[in-house]
mmCIF file of the protein (N, C-alpha, C, O) and its ligand, coordinates in Angstrom:
data_MODEL
# 
_entry.id   MODEL 
# 
loop_
_entity.id 
_entity.type 
_entity.pdbx_number_of_molecules 
1 polymer     1 
2 non-polymer 1 
# 
_entity_poly.entity_id                      1 
_entity_poly.type                           'polypeptide(L)' 
_entity_poly.nstd_linkage                   no 
_entity_poly.nstd_monomer                   no 
_entity_poly.pdbx_seq_one_letter_code       MKCVICGYVVDKHFTSEGRVNWTKGHNAQPVKDGLCCTICNNTVVIPARLKLME 
_entity_poly.pdbx_seq_one_letter_code_can   MKCVICGYVVDKHFTSEGRVNWTKGHNAQPVKDGLCCTICNNTVVIPARLKLME 
_entity_poly.pdbx_strand_id                 A 
# 
loop_
_entity_poly_seq.entity_id 
_entity_poly_seq.num 
_entity_poly_seq.mon_id 
_entity_poly_seq.hetero 
1 1  MET n 
1 2  LYS n 
1 3  CYS n 
1 4  VAL n 
1 5  ILE n 
1 6  CYS n 
1 7  GLY n 
1 8  TYR n 
1 9  VAL n 
1 10 VAL n 
1 11 ASP n 
1 12 LYS n 
1 13 HIS n 
1 14 PHE n 
1 15 THR n 
1 16 SER n 
1 17 GLU n 
1 18 GLY n 
1 19 ARG n 
1 20 VAL n 
1 21 ASN n 
1 22 TRP n 
1 23 THR n 
1 24 LYS n 
1 25 GLY n 
1 26 HIS n 
1 27 ASN n 
1 28 ALA n 
1 29 GLN n 
1 30 PRO n 
1 31 VAL n 
1 32 LYS n 
1 33 ASP n 
1 34 GLY n 
1 35 LEU n 
1 36 CYS n 
1 37 CYS n 
1 38 THR n 
1 39 ILE n 
1 40 CYS n 
1 41 ASN n 
1 42 ASN n 
1 43 THR n 
1 44 VAL n 
1 45 VAL n 
1 46 ILE n 
1 47 PRO n 
1 48 ALA n 
1 49 ARG n 
1 50 LEU n 
1 51 LYS n 
1 52 LEU n 
1 53 MET n 
1 54 GLU n 
# 
loop_
_struct_asym.id 
_struct_asym.entity_id 
A 1 
B 2 
# 
loop_
_chem_comp.id 
_chem_comp.type 
_chem_comp.mon_nstd_flag 
ALA 'L-peptide linking' y 
ARG 'L-peptide linking' y 
ASN 'L-peptide linking' y 
ASP 'L-peptide linking' y 
CYS 'L-peptide linking' y 
GLN 'L-peptide linking' y 
GLU 'L-peptide linking' y 
GLY 'peptide linking'   y 
HIS 'L-peptide linking' y 
ILE 'L-peptide linking' y 
LEU 'L-peptide linking' y 
LYS 'L-peptide linking' y 
MET 'L-peptide linking' y 
PHE 'L-peptide linking' y 
PRO 'L-peptide linking' y 
SER 'L-peptide linking' y 
THR 'L-peptide linking' y 
TRP 'L-peptide linking' y 
TYR 'L-peptide linking' y 
VAL 'L-peptide linking' y 
ZN  non-polymer         . 
# 
_pdbx_entity_nonpoly.entity_id   2 
_pdbx_entity_nonpoly.name        ? 
_pdbx_entity_nonpoly.comp_id     ZN 
# 
_pdbx_nonpoly_scheme.asym_id         B 
_pdbx_nonpoly_scheme.entity_id       2 
_pdbx_nonpoly_scheme.mon_id          ZN 
_pdbx_nonpoly_scheme.ndb_seq_num     1 
_pdbx_nonpoly_scheme.pdb_seq_num     101 
_pdbx_nonpoly_scheme.auth_seq_num    101 
_pdbx_nonpoly_scheme.pdb_mon_id      ZN 
_pdbx_nonpoly_scheme.auth_mon_id     ZN 
_pdbx_nonpoly_scheme.pdb_strand_id   A 
_pdbx_nonpoly_scheme.pdb_ins_code    . 
# 
loop_
_atom_site.group_PDB 
_atom_site.id 
_atom_site.type_symbol 
_atom_site.label_atom_id 
_atom_site.label_alt_id 
_atom_site.label_comp_id 
_atom_site.label_asym_id 
_atom_site.label_entity_id 
_atom_site.label_seq_id 
_atom_site.pdbx_PDB_ins_code 
_atom_site.Cartn_x 
_atom_site.Cartn_y 
_atom_site.Cartn_z 
_atom_site.occupancy 
_atom_site.B_iso_or_equiv 
_atom_site.pdbx_formal_charge 
_atom_site.auth_seq_id 
_atom_site.auth_comp_id 
_atom_site.auth_asym_id 
_atom_site.auth_atom_id 
_atom_site.pdbx_PDB_model_num 
ATOM   1   N  N  . MET A 1 1  ? 124.870 95.228  114.450 1.00 0.00 ? 1   MET A N  1 
ATOM   2   C  CA . MET A 1 1  ? 124.608 93.807  114.223 1.00 0.00 ? 1   MET A CA 1 
ATOM   3   C  C  . MET A 1 1  ? 125.083 93.420  112.824 1.00 0.00 ? 1   MET A C  1 
ATOM   4   O  O  . MET A 1 1  ? 124.905 94.164  111.860 1.00 0.00 ? 1   MET A O  1 
ATOM   5   N  N  . LYS A 1 2  ? 125.690 92.242  112.738 1.00 0.00 ? 2   LYS A N  1 
ATOM   6   C  CA . LYS A 1 2  ? 126.250 91.828  111.456 1.00 0.00 ? 2   LYS A CA 1 
ATOM   7   C  C  . LYS A 1 2  ? 125.572 90.575  110.917 1.00 0.00 ? 2   LYS A C  1 
ATOM   8   O  O  . LYS A 1 2  ? 125.096 89.726  111.671 1.00 0.00 ? 2   LYS A O  1 
ATOM   9   N  N  . CYS A 1 3  ? 125.544 90.489  109.616 1.00 0.00 ? 3   CYS A N  1 
ATOM   10  C  CA . CYS A 1 3  ? 125.024 89.321  108.922 1.00 0.00 ? 3   CYS A CA 1 
ATOM   11  C  C  . CYS A 1 3  ? 125.945 88.125  109.198 1.00 0.00 ? 3   CYS A C  1 
ATOM   12  O  O  . CYS A 1 3  ? 127.163 88.247  109.075 1.00 0.00 ? 3   CYS A O  1 
ATOM   13  N  N  . VAL A 1 4  ? 125.374 86.969  109.571 1.00 0.00 ? 4   VAL A N  1 
ATOM   14  C  CA . VAL A 1 4  ? 126.199 85.801  109.886 1.00 0.00 ? 4   VAL A CA 1 
ATOM   15  C  C  . VAL A 1 4  ? 126.751 85.134  108.631 1.00 0.00 ? 4   VAL A C  1 
ATOM   16  O  O  . VAL A 1 4  ? 127.639 84.287  108.728 1.00 0.00 ? 4   VAL A O  1 
ATOM   17  N  N  . ILE A 1 5  ? 126.252 85.495  107.475 1.00 0.00 ? 5   ILE A N  1 
ATOM   18  C  CA . ILE A 1 5  ? 126.703 84.870  106.229 1.00 0.00 ? 5   ILE A CA 1 
ATOM   19  C  C  . ILE A 1 5  ? 127.801 85.698  105.563 1.00 0.00 ? 5   ILE A C  1 
ATOM   20  O  O  . ILE A 1 5  ? 128.878 85.174  105.280 1.00 0.00 ? 5   ILE A O  1 
ATOM   21  N  N  . CYS A 1 6  ? 127.550 86.962  105.313 1.00 0.00 ? 6   CYS A N  1 
ATOM   22  C  CA . CYS A 1 6  ? 128.544 87.770  104.597 1.00 0.00 ? 6   CYS A CA 1 
ATOM   23  C  C  . CYS A 1 6  ? 129.361 88.655  105.536 1.00 0.00 ? 6   CYS A C  1 
ATOM   24  O  O  . CYS A 1 6  ? 130.389 89.194  105.128 1.00 0.00 ? 6   CYS A O  1 
ATOM   25  N  N  . GLY A 1 7  ? 128.918 88.814  106.794 1.00 0.00 ? 7   GLY A N  1 
ATOM   26  C  CA . GLY A 1 7  ? 129.680 89.610  107.744 1.00 0.00 ? 7   GLY A CA 1 
ATOM   27  C  C  . GLY A 1 7  ? 129.443 91.102  107.635 1.00 0.00 ? 7   GLY A C  1 
ATOM   28  O  O  . GLY A 1 7  ? 129.983 91.884  108.417 1.00 0.00 ? 7   GLY A O  1 
ATOM   29  N  N  . TYR A 1 8  ? 128.632 91.497  106.660 1.00 0.00 ? 8   TYR A N  1 
ATOM   30  C  CA . TYR A 1 8  ? 128.337 92.908  106.502 1.00 0.00 ? 8   TYR A CA 1 
ATOM   31  C  C  . TYR A 1 8  ? 127.199 93.291  107.443 1.00 0.00 ? 8   TYR A C  1 
ATOM   32  O  O  . TYR A 1 8  ? 126.435 92.434  107.888 1.00 0.00 ? 8   TYR A O  1 
ATOM   33  N  N  . VAL A 1 9  ? 127.095 94.576  107.739 1.00 0.00 ? 9   VAL A N  1 
ATOM   34  C  CA . VAL A 1 9  ? 126.055 95.040  108.657 1.00 0.00 ? 9   VAL A CA 1 
ATOM   35  C  C  . VAL A 1 9  ? 124.673 94.753  108.074 1.00 0.00 ? 9   VAL A C  1 
ATOM   36  O  O  . VAL A 1 9  ? 124.402 95.034  106.907 1.00 0.00 ? 9   VAL A O  1 
ATOM   37  N  N  . VAL A 1 10 ? 123.815 94.192  108.906 1.00 0.00 ? 10  VAL A N  1 
ATOM   38  C  CA . VAL A 1 10 ? 122.451 93.893  108.474 1.00 0.00 ? 10  VAL A CA 1 
ATOM   39  C  C  . VAL A 1 10 ? 121.727 95.199  108.156 1.00 0.00 ? 10  VAL A C  1 
ATOM   40  O  O  . VAL A 1 10 ? 121.746 96.147  108.942 1.00 0.00 ? 10  VAL A O  1 
ATOM   41  N  N  . ASP A 1 11 ? 121.102 95.227  107.011 1.00 0.00 ? 11  ASP A N  1 
ATOM   42  C  CA . ASP A 1 11 ? 120.428 96.447  106.572 1.00 0.00 ? 11  ASP A CA 1 
ATOM   43  C  C  . ASP A 1 11 ? 119.177 96.719  107.397 1.00 0.00 ? 11  ASP A C  1 
ATOM   44  O  O  . ASP A 1 11 ? 118.513 95.801  107.880 1.00 0.00 ? 11  ASP A O  1 
ATOM   45  N  N  . LYS A 1 12 ? 118.875 98.000  107.544 1.00 0.00 ? 12  LYS A N  1 
ATOM   46  C  CA . LYS A 1 12 ? 117.654 98.395  108.235 1.00 0.00 ? 12  LYS A CA 1 
ATOM   47  C  C  . LYS A 1 12 ? 116.533 98.552  107.224 1.00 0.00 ? 12  LYS A C  1 
ATOM   48  O  O  . LYS A 1 12 ? 116.757 98.892  106.062 1.00 0.00 ? 12  LYS A O  1 
ATOM   49  N  N  . HIS A 1 13 ? 115.336 98.298  107.693 1.00 0.00 ? 13  HIS A N  1 
ATOM   50  C  CA . HIS A 1 13 ? 114.171 98.487  106.831 1.00 0.00 ? 13  HIS A CA 1 
ATOM   51  C  C  . HIS A 1 13 ? 113.494 99.780  107.238 1.00 0.00 ? 13  HIS A C  1 
ATOM   52  O  O  . HIS A 1 13 ? 113.351 100.065 108.427 1.00 0.00 ? 13  HIS A O  1 
ATOM   53  N  N  . PHE A 1 14 ? 113.081 100.555 106.264 1.00 0.00 ? 14  PHE A N  1 
ATOM   54  C  CA . PHE A 1 14 ? 112.467 101.846 106.539 1.00 0.00 ? 14  PHE A CA 1 
ATOM   55  C  C  . PHE A 1 14 ? 111.007 101.869 106.096 1.00 0.00 ? 14  PHE A C  1 
ATOM   56  O  O  . PHE A 1 14 ? 110.609 101.194 105.146 1.00 0.00 ? 14  PHE A O  1 
ATOM   57  N  N  . THR A 1 15 ? 110.232 102.664 106.812 1.00 0.00 ? 15  THR A N  1 
ATOM   58  C  CA . THR A 1 15 ? 108.858 102.913 106.386 1.00 0.00 ? 15  THR A CA 1 
ATOM   59  C  C  . THR A 1 15 ? 108.886 103.955 105.271 1.00 0.00 ? 15  THR A C  1 
ATOM   60  O  O  . THR A 1 15 ? 109.940 104.515 104.969 1.00 0.00 ? 15  THR A O  1 
ATOM   61  N  N  . SER A 1 16 ? 107.750 104.214 104.670 1.00 0.00 ? 16  SER A N  1 
ATOM   62  C  CA . SER A 1 16 ? 107.695 105.208 103.605 1.00 0.00 ? 16  SER A CA 1 
ATOM   63  C  C  . SER A 1 16 ? 107.995 106.613 104.132 1.00 0.00 ? 16  SER A C  1 
ATOM   64  O  O  . SER A 1 16 ? 108.336 107.505 103.355 1.00 0.00 ? 16  SER A O  1 
ATOM   65  N  N  . GLU A 1 17 ? 107.868 106.815 105.452 1.00 0.00 ? 17  GLU A N  1 
ATOM   66  C  CA . GLU A 1 17 ? 108.202 108.126 106.026 1.00 0.00 ? 17  GLU A CA 1 
ATOM   67  C  C  . GLU A 1 17 ? 109.691 108.229 106.360 1.00 0.00 ? 17  GLU A C  1 
ATOM   68  O  O  . GLU A 1 17 ? 110.146 109.263 106.849 1.00 0.00 ? 17  GLU A O  1 
ATOM   69  N  N  . GLY A 1 18 ? 110.441 107.173 106.102 1.00 0.00 ? 18  GLY A N  1 
ATOM   70  C  CA . GLY A 1 18 ? 111.875 107.211 106.357 1.00 0.00 ? 18  GLY A CA 1 
ATOM   71  C  C  . GLY A 1 18 ? 112.259 106.797 107.772 1.00 0.00 ? 18  GLY A C  1 
ATOM   72  O  O  . GLY A 1 18 ? 113.419 106.940 108.157 1.00 0.00 ? 18  GLY A O  1 
ATOM   73  N  N  . ARG A 1 19 ? 111.326 106.296 108.541 1.00 0.00 ? 19  ARG A N  1 
ATOM   74  C  CA . ARG A 1 19 ? 111.652 105.830 109.888 1.00 0.00 ? 19  ARG A CA 1 
ATOM   75  C  C  . ARG A 1 19 ? 112.062 104.368 109.857 1.00 0.00 ? 19  ARG A C  1 
ATOM   76  O  O  . ARG A 1 19 ? 111.541 103.575 109.072 1.00 0.00 ? 19  ARG A O  1 
ATOM   77  N  N  . VAL A 1 20 ? 113.008 104.027 110.727 1.00 0.00 ? 20  VAL A N  1 
ATOM   78  C  CA . VAL A 1 20 ? 113.430 102.633 110.831 1.00 0.00 ? 20  VAL A CA 1 
ATOM   79  C  C  . VAL A 1 20 ? 112.330 101.834 111.517 1.00 0.00 ? 20  VAL A C  1 
ATOM   80  O  O  . VAL A 1 20 ? 111.910 102.176 112.622 1.00 0.00 ? 20  VAL A O  1 
ATOM   81  N  N  . ASN A 1 21 ? 111.864 100.774 110.869 1.00 0.00 ? 21  ASN A N  1 
ATOM   82  C  CA . ASN A 1 21 ? 110.832 99.964  111.514 1.00 0.00 ? 21  ASN A CA 1 
ATOM   83  C  C  . ASN A 1 21 ? 111.285 98.533  111.753 1.00 0.00 ? 21  ASN A C  1 
ATOM   84  O  O  . ASN A 1 21 ? 110.560 97.751  112.368 1.00 0.00 ? 21  ASN A O  1 
ATOM   85  N  N  . TRP A 1 22 ? 112.476 98.178  111.276 1.00 0.00 ? 22  TRP A N  1 
ATOM   86  C  CA . TRP A 1 22 ? 112.934 96.796  111.461 1.00 0.00 ? 22  TRP A CA 1 
ATOM   87  C  C  . TRP A 1 22 ? 114.444 96.761  111.331 1.00 0.00 ? 22  TRP A C  1 
ATOM   88  O  O  . TRP A 1 22 ? 114.985 97.113  110.283 1.00 0.00 ? 22  TRP A O  1 
ATOM   89  N  N  . THR A 1 23 ? 115.126 96.343  112.379 1.00 0.00 ? 23  THR A N  1 
ATOM   90  C  CA . THR A 1 23 ? 116.589 96.301  112.328 1.00 0.00 ? 23  THR A CA 1 
ATOM   91  C  C  . THR A 1 23 ? 117.102 94.907  112.657 1.00 0.00 ? 23  THR A C  1 
ATOM   92  O  O  . THR A 1 23 ? 118.296 94.717  112.887 1.00 0.00 ? 23  THR A O  1 
ATOM   93  N  N  . LYS A 1 24 ? 116.202 93.937  112.678 1.00 0.00 ? 24  LYS A N  1 
ATOM   94  C  CA . LYS A 1 24 ? 116.588 92.618  113.166 1.00 0.00 ? 24  LYS A CA 1 
ATOM   95  C  C  . LYS A 1 24 ? 117.072 91.673  112.065 1.00 0.00 ? 24  LYS A C  1 
ATOM   96  O  O  . LYS A 1 24 ? 117.481 90.548  112.355 1.00 0.00 ? 24  LYS A O  1 
ATOM   97  N  N  . GLY A 1 25 ? 117.031 92.112  110.822 1.00 0.00 ? 25  GLY A N  1 
ATOM   98  C  CA . GLY A 1 25 ? 117.495 91.254  109.743 1.00 0.00 ? 25  GLY A CA 1 
ATOM   99  C  C  . GLY A 1 25 ? 116.554 90.086  109.503 1.00 0.00 ? 25  GLY A C  1 
ATOM   100 O  O  . GLY A 1 25 ? 115.368 90.142  109.827 1.00 0.00 ? 25  GLY A O  1 
ATOM   101 N  N  . HIS A 1 26 ? 117.111 89.022  108.926 1.00 0.00 ? 26  HIS A N  1 
ATOM   102 C  CA . HIS A 1 26 ? 116.322 87.838  108.586 1.00 0.00 ? 26  HIS A CA 1 
ATOM   103 C  C  . HIS A 1 26 ? 116.923 86.626  109.269 1.00 0.00 ? 26  HIS A C  1 
ATOM   104 O  O  . HIS A 1 26 ? 118.130 86.569  109.504 1.00 0.00 ? 26  HIS A O  1 
ATOM   105 N  N  . ASN A 1 27 ? 116.082 85.665  109.584 1.00 0.00 ? 27  ASN A N  1 
ATOM   106 C  CA . ASN A 1 27 ? 116.552 84.413  110.150 1.00 0.00 ? 27  ASN A CA 1 
ATOM   107 C  C  . ASN A 1 27 ? 117.383 83.667  109.098 1.00 0.00 ? 27  ASN A C  1 
ATOM   108 O  O  . ASN A 1 27 ? 116.912 83.423  107.987 1.00 0.00 ? 27  ASN A O  1 
ATOM   109 N  N  . ALA A 1 28 ? 118.612 83.310  109.455 1.00 0.00 ? 28  ALA A N  1 
ATOM   110 C  CA . ALA A 1 28 ? 119.510 82.663  108.491 1.00 0.00 ? 28  ALA A CA 1 
ATOM   111 C  C  . ALA A 1 28 ? 119.362 81.153  108.443 1.00 0.00 ? 28  ALA A C  1 
ATOM   112 O  O  . ALA A 1 28 ? 120.057 80.496  107.668 1.00 0.00 ? 28  ALA A O  1 
ATOM   113 N  N  . GLN A 1 29 ? 118.481 80.589  109.245 1.00 0.00 ? 29  GLN A N  1 
ATOM   114 C  CA . GLN A 1 29 ? 118.235 79.146  109.178 1.00 0.00 ? 29  GLN A CA 1 
ATOM   115 C  C  . GLN A 1 29 ? 117.681 78.768  107.803 1.00 0.00 ? 29  GLN A C  1 
ATOM   116 O  O  . GLN A 1 29 ? 116.919 79.564  107.254 1.00 0.00 ? 29  GLN A O  1 
ATOM   117 N  N  . PRO A 1 30 ? 117.993 77.656  107.221 1.00 0.00 ? 30  PRO A N  1 
ATOM   118 C  CA . PRO A 1 30 ? 118.829 76.575  107.765 1.00 0.00 ? 30  PRO A CA 1 
ATOM   119 C  C  . PRO A 1 30 ? 120.299 76.711  107.416 1.00 0.00 ? 30  PRO A C  1 
ATOM   120 O  O  . PRO A 1 30 ? 121.066 75.773  107.629 1.00 0.00 ? 30  PRO A O  1 
ATOM   121 N  N  . VAL A 1 31 ? 120.708 77.847  106.888 1.00 0.00 ? 31  VAL A N  1 
ATOM   122 C  CA . VAL A 1 31 ? 122.101 77.995  106.469 1.00 0.00 ? 31  VAL A CA 1 
ATOM   123 C  C  . VAL A 1 31 ? 123.014 78.158  107.676 1.00 0.00 ? 31  VAL A C  1 
ATOM   124 O  O  . VAL A 1 31 ? 124.043 77.490  107.782 1.00 0.00 ? 31  VAL A O  1 
ATOM   125 N  N  . LYS A 1 32 ? 122.629 79.060  108.593 1.00 0.00 ? 32  LYS A N  1 
ATOM   126 C  CA . LYS A 1 32 ? 123.424 79.316  109.788 1.00 0.00 ? 32  LYS A CA 1 
ATOM   127 C  C  . LYS A 1 32 ? 122.515 79.717  110.924 1.00 0.00 ? 32  LYS A C  1 
ATOM   128 O  O  . LYS A 1 32 ? 121.359 80.080  110.707 1.00 0.00 ? 32  LYS A O  1 
ATOM   129 N  N  . ASP A 1 33 ? 123.039 79.652  112.151 1.00 0.00 ? 33  ASP A N  1 
ATOM   130 C  CA . ASP A 1 33 ? 122.318 80.182  113.298 1.00 0.00 ? 33  ASP A CA 1 
ATOM   131 C  C  . ASP A 1 33 ? 122.554 81.679  113.353 1.00 0.00 ? 33  ASP A C  1 
ATOM   132 O  O  . ASP A 1 33 ? 123.695 82.135  113.268 1.00 0.00 ? 33  ASP A O  1 
ATOM   133 N  N  . GLY A 1 34 ? 121.504 82.430  113.492 1.00 0.00 ? 34  GLY A N  1 
ATOM   134 C  CA . GLY A 1 34 ? 121.658 83.870  113.624 1.00 0.00 ? 34  GLY A CA 1 
ATOM   135 C  C  . GLY A 1 34 ? 120.851 84.613  112.583 1.00 0.00 ? 34  GLY A C  1 
ATOM   136 O  O  . GLY A 1 34 ? 119.870 84.102  112.043 1.00 0.00 ? 34  GLY A O  1 
ATOM   137 N  N  . LEU A 1 35 ? 121.291 85.841  112.313 1.00 0.00 ? 35  LEU A N  1 
ATOM   138 C  CA . LEU A 1 35 ? 120.539 86.710  111.425 1.00 0.00 ? 35  LEU A CA 1 
ATOM   139 C  C  . LEU A 1 35 ? 121.382 87.111  110.235 1.00 0.00 ? 35  LEU A C  1 
ATOM   140 O  O  . LEU A 1 35 ? 122.602 87.239  110.335 1.00 0.00 ? 35  LEU A O  1 
ATOM   141 N  N  . CYS A 1 36 ? 120.722 87.308  109.111 1.00 0.00 ? 36  CYS A N  1 
ATOM   142 C  CA . CYS A 1 36 ? 121.447 87.700  107.909 1.00 0.00 ? 36  CYS A CA 1 
ATOM   143 C  C  . CYS A 1 36 ? 120.783 88.916  107.273 1.00 0.00 ? 36  CYS A C  1 
ATOM   144 O  O  . CYS A 1 36 ? 119.673 89.299  107.639 1.00 0.00 ? 36  CYS A O  1 
ATOM   145 N  N  . CYS A 1 37 ? 121.487 89.512  106.313 1.00 0.00 ? 37  CYS A N  1 
ATOM   146 C  CA . CYS A 1 37 ? 120.980 90.689  105.623 1.00 0.00 ? 37  CYS A CA 1 
ATOM   147 C  C  . CYS A 1 37 ? 119.995 90.265  104.525 1.00 0.00 ? 37  CYS A C  1 
ATOM   148 O  O  . CYS A 1 37 ? 119.868 89.081  104.211 1.00 0.00 ? 37  CYS A O  1 
ATOM   149 N  N  . THR A 1 38 ? 119.323 91.227  103.965 1.00 0.00 ? 38  THR A N  1 
ATOM   150 C  CA . THR A 1 38 ? 118.319 90.944  102.939 1.00 0.00 ? 38  THR A CA 1 
ATOM   151 C  C  . THR A 1 38 ? 118.938 90.278  101.714 1.00 0.00 ? 38  THR A C  1 
ATOM   152 O  O  . THR A 1 38 ? 118.340 89.377  101.126 1.00 0.00 ? 38  THR A O  1 
ATOM   153 N  N  . ILE A 1 39 ? 120.132 90.718  101.331 1.00 0.00 ? 39  ILE A N  1 
ATOM   154 C  CA . ILE A 1 39 ? 120.774 90.147  100.140 1.00 0.00 ? 39  ILE A CA 1 
ATOM   155 C  C  . ILE A 1 39 ? 121.064 88.663  100.350 1.00 0.00 ? 39  ILE A C  1 
ATOM   156 O  O  . ILE A 1 39 ? 120.758 87.840  99.488  1.00 0.00 ? 39  ILE A O  1 
ATOM   157 N  N  . CYS A 1 40 ? 121.656 88.323  101.498 1.00 0.00 ? 40  CYS A N  1 
ATOM   158 C  CA . CYS A 1 40 ? 121.930 86.911  101.774 1.00 0.00 ? 40  CYS A CA 1 
ATOM   159 C  C  . CYS A 1 40 ? 120.637 86.125  101.918 1.00 0.00 ? 40  CYS A C  1 
ATOM   160 O  O  . CYS A 1 40 ? 120.555 84.970  101.501 1.00 0.00 ? 40  CYS A O  1 
ATOM   161 N  N  . ASN A 1 41 ? 119.635 86.751  102.505 1.00 0.00 ? 41  ASN A N  1 
ATOM   162 C  CA . ASN A 1 41 ? 118.350 86.066  102.628 1.00 0.00 ? 41  ASN A CA 1 
ATOM   163 C  C  . ASN A 1 41 ? 117.830 85.680  101.250 1.00 0.00 ? 41  ASN A C  1 
ATOM   164 O  O  . ASN A 1 41 ? 117.384 84.553  101.032 1.00 0.00 ? 41  ASN A O  1 
ATOM   165 N  N  . ASN A 1 42 ? 117.893 86.631  100.326 1.00 0.00 ? 42  ASN A N  1 
ATOM   166 C  CA . ASN A 1 42 ? 117.339 86.391  99.000  1.00 0.00 ? 42  ASN A CA 1 
ATOM   167 C  C  . ASN A 1 42 ? 118.195 85.461  98.155  1.00 0.00 ? 42  ASN A C  1 
ATOM   168 O  O  . ASN A 1 42 ? 117.664 84.694  97.352  1.00 0.00 ? 42  ASN A O  1 
ATOM   169 N  N  . THR A 1 43 ? 119.517 85.517  98.325  1.00 0.00 ? 43  THR A N  1 
ATOM   170 C  CA . THR A 1 43 ? 120.402 84.776  97.424  1.00 0.00 ? 43  THR A CA 1 
ATOM   171 C  C  . THR A 1 43 ? 120.910 83.465  98.015  1.00 0.00 ? 43  THR A C  1 
ATOM   172 O  O  . THR A 1 43 ? 121.315 82.575  97.268  1.00 0.00 ? 43  THR A O  1 
ATOM   173 N  N  . VAL A 1 44 ? 120.896 83.329  99.346  1.00 0.00 ? 44  VAL A N  1 
ATOM   174 C  CA . VAL A 1 44 ? 121.457 82.136  99.978  1.00 0.00 ? 44  VAL A CA 1 
ATOM   175 C  C  . VAL A 1 44 ? 120.400 81.371  100.772 1.00 0.00 ? 44  VAL A C  1 
ATOM   176 O  O  . VAL A 1 44 ? 120.226 80.168  100.580 1.00 0.00 ? 44  VAL A O  1 
ATOM   177 N  N  . VAL A 1 45 ? 119.700 82.064  101.656 1.00 0.00 ? 45  VAL A N  1 
ATOM   178 C  CA . VAL A 1 45 ? 118.809 81.368  102.592 1.00 0.00 ? 45  VAL A CA 1 
ATOM   179 C  C  . VAL A 1 45 ? 117.561 80.833  101.892 1.00 0.00 ? 45  VAL A C  1 
ATOM   180 O  O  . VAL A 1 45 ? 117.189 79.675  102.085 1.00 0.00 ? 45  VAL A O  1 
ATOM   181 N  N  . ILE A 1 46 ? 116.921 81.662  101.089 1.00 0.00 ? 46  ILE A N  1 
ATOM   182 C  CA . ILE A 1 46 ? 115.694 81.208  100.425 1.00 0.00 ? 46  ILE A CA 1 
ATOM   183 C  C  . ILE A 1 46 ? 115.975 80.040  99.468  1.00 0.00 ? 46  ILE A C  1 
ATOM   184 O  O  . ILE A 1 46 ? 115.234 79.057  99.500  1.00 0.00 ? 46  ILE A O  1 
ATOM   185 N  N  . PRO A 1 47 ? 117.011 80.102  98.621  1.00 0.00 ? 47  PRO A N  1 
ATOM   186 C  CA . PRO A 1 47 ? 117.318 78.919  97.787  1.00 0.00 ? 47  PRO A CA 1 
ATOM   187 C  C  . PRO A 1 47 ? 117.606 77.677  98.617  1.00 0.00 ? 47  PRO A C  1 
ATOM   188 O  O  . PRO A 1 47 ? 117.221 76.575  98.225  1.00 0.00 ? 47  PRO A O  1 
ATOM   189 N  N  . ALA A 1 48 ? 118.276 77.831  99.759  1.00 0.00 ? 48  ALA A N  1 
ATOM   190 C  CA . ALA A 1 48 ? 118.569 76.677  100.618 1.00 0.00 ? 48  ALA A CA 1 
ATOM   191 C  C  . ALA A 1 48 ? 117.278 76.095  101.169 1.00 0.00 ? 48  ALA A C  1 
ATOM   192 O  O  . ALA A 1 48 ? 117.130 74.876  101.258 1.00 0.00 ? 48  ALA A O  1 
ATOM   193 N  N  . ARG A 1 49 ? 116.350 76.955  101.537 1.00 0.00 ? 49  ARG A N  1 
ATOM   194 C  CA . ARG A 1 49 ? 115.055 76.464  102.047 1.00 0.00 ? 49  ARG A CA 1 
ATOM   195 C  C  . ARG A 1 49 ? 114.294 75.732  100.959 1.00 0.00 ? 49  ARG A C  1 
ATOM   196 O  O  . ARG A 1 49 ? 113.678 74.697  101.212 1.00 0.00 ? 49  ARG A O  1 
ATOM   197 N  N  . LEU A 1 50 ? 114.337 76.263  99.757  1.00 0.00 ? 50  LEU A N  1 
ATOM   198 C  CA . LEU A 1 50 ? 113.631 75.603  98.654  1.00 0.00 ? 50  LEU A CA 1 
ATOM   199 C  C  . LEU A 1 50 ? 114.216 74.227  98.387  1.00 0.00 ? 50  LEU A C  1 
ATOM   200 O  O  . LEU A 1 50 ? 113.493 73.277  98.085  1.00 0.00 ? 50  LEU A O  1 
ATOM   201 N  N  . LYS A 1 51 ? 115.549 74.132  98.504  1.00 0.00 ? 51  LYS A N  1 
ATOM   202 C  CA . LYS A 1 51 ? 116.191 72.830  98.298  1.00 0.00 ? 51  LYS A CA 1 
ATOM   203 C  C  . LYS A 1 51 ? 115.760 71.812  99.327  1.00 0.00 ? 51  LYS A C  1 
ATOM   204 O  O  . LYS A 1 51 ? 115.567 70.636  99.018  1.00 0.00 ? 51  LYS A O  1 
ATOM   205 N  N  . LEU A 1 52 ? 115.607 72.286  100.578 1.00 0.00 ? 52  LEU A N  1 
ATOM   206 C  CA . LEU A 1 52 ? 115.173 71.375  101.650 1.00 0.00 ? 52  LEU A CA 1 
ATOM   207 C  C  . LEU A 1 52 ? 113.786 70.825  101.379 1.00 0.00 ? 52  LEU A C  1 
ATOM   208 O  O  . LEU A 1 52 ? 113.442 69.731  101.827 1.00 0.00 ? 52  LEU A O  1 
ATOM   209 N  N  . MET A 1 53 ? 112.995 71.589  100.647 1.00 0.00 ? 53  MET A N  1 
ATOM   210 C  CA . MET A 1 53 ? 111.613 71.155  100.381 1.00 0.00 ? 53  MET A CA 1 
ATOM   211 C  C  . MET A 1 53 ? 111.526 70.168  99.228  1.00 0.00 ? 53  MET A C  1 
ATOM   212 O  O  . MET A 1 53 ? 110.481 69.551  99.024  1.00 0.00 ? 53  MET A O  1 
ATOM   213 N  N  . GLU A 1 54 ? 112.596 70.012  98.480  1.00 0.00 ? 54  GLU A N  1 
ATOM   214 C  CA . GLU A 1 54 ? 112.538 69.137  97.312  1.00 0.00 ? 54  GLU A CA 1 
ATOM   215 C  C  . GLU A 1 54 ? 112.411 67.667  97.723  1.00 0.00 ? 54  GLU A C  1 
ATOM   216 O  O  . GLU A 1 54 ? 112.349 66.789  96.862  1.00 0.00 ? 54  GLU A O  1 
HETATM 217 ZN ZN . ZN  B 2 .  ? 124.633 89.065  104.287 1.00 0.00 2 101 ZN  A ZN 1 
# 
């Protein structure tokens, strides 16, 4: 699965035991339809959401 914003593979989230517990990425709304990686979520999606709230 790829990030809809940067096109890179969406990162997996691991538990403290090293098991994958989340591979679905983050909702990229309102920037794009689909899922994005953690980096895009933090740098693109969250700022866009904050702007919408202004
Ligand atoms: Zn991304």
